[in-house]
N, C-alpha and C positions, 0 to 999 in steps of 0.2 A: 310693466306692458296693463300686469290682469287689475293692476287700480281702474285705467281705462278703457279696459271689459269691462268690468263691471261699472266704470260711468254710463257706458255706449248700454247696456245690459237694462239700468236705468232711463235711463231715454227713452228708449225703445217701448220700456215697458207706461211710460205715462205721459207716451207723447200722444198717443192714441184718446186718450181722455181726454186731455188737456185742447185736444184741434178736431176732437169726431166733431158734428154735425153744426162748426163754426159757420156758422153767418158774417158775412162782409161785416164791415163796419156801418159801410153807408147804411146801405138796408138794415143794420139795431138801430141807425139814429133814427133817419128817415119813416121805423115804424113808428119808435117815439115817439117824436116829432107827432105823427097823423093823432095818435092814443093818447097822448098830455092834451092835445087840442078836444079830442072828444072827451075830455072831463072833464075839461074849464078853462084848460091855461095853463100856462107853466109857472108850475110850483116845483117844492119838494118832493109835495106827496103827491101831485099826481106820475113827476119823472123816478120816487124810485119804484111808483107803481107798474108803470108802462118799463122798465125794463127787467124788474122783473120776469113778469110776462111776456118780454118774446127770449128770457132766458129761457123760460118756460115750456116755451113753443118750439123752440131750439133742441131742448131734448129729445124731445117725442119724434119734430123729423126732420129731413135734413132740409138745407139750401134751396136745392135743388125741387125739390115737394116743397114747400111752401110761397118762391115763388112764379113756381107752375098752378096751383091753386089763386093764389089771391093776381094773377094778371085771370083767372077765370073770374073771378070776382068780378071784377072792375067790369070784365063784356059785357057780363050776365045781365050789370044792372043799365048798360047801352041803349037806351029809348031808339024806338023804330025800329025799323027791319033790318039797321043792322045789329045792331040790339037782339034782334029774332034768330037771327044762323048763329048767335052765343047759345041762348035761349032754348033752343030747338035743341043740346047738341046730344052728344050721344050720355048711357048711361053715366061713364066711368068720371066725364066733365063735373054732372054733376055728385058724384060721389066723393070726388076732392073737394069739390067748394063745399059739400057737408062734412069729408074728417077737420078740414080746417078752423069750419068754424066750431066747430064740438072745440077742438082743443086747444082753440084761442080765448074760448064758456073756461074753460076748466082752464086756461091759466092765468083766464082777469080774479076769476072766481079764487082761487087763492094766496091769489097776490094783492088784495083788497086792502089800503090803509086810509083808516077815516081820516076826512081833514082834519085840518086845524077848528071850525065852524062847531063839526058834527060833534069833535071830542069837547066844545065847550059852557053845550049846552048840556 
């Protein structure tokens, strides 16, 4: 019984670390695929840096905050009157977009991996 309690205690200590701020797998995959497309396509180098980037983002904000800010970013860029509603939105929306942009820039900068072409020259 004592051994069982010890195992439960260890799992209780480690489980928040393992699952805290965990993004759903689908959200991670979507982010990585979009990130790879922005970097020129699918390769090990782009995958590695993009996976690193989403991990860094997940360390700093919750999935709820991330998805909210990402959706506001998409809505912000909607052209015409429809997008104007979101561009004229409250300061809180702008702050969420700005916060995500800053976190994303920091994550991408810390996860930069040189491509094979850059290393050969």
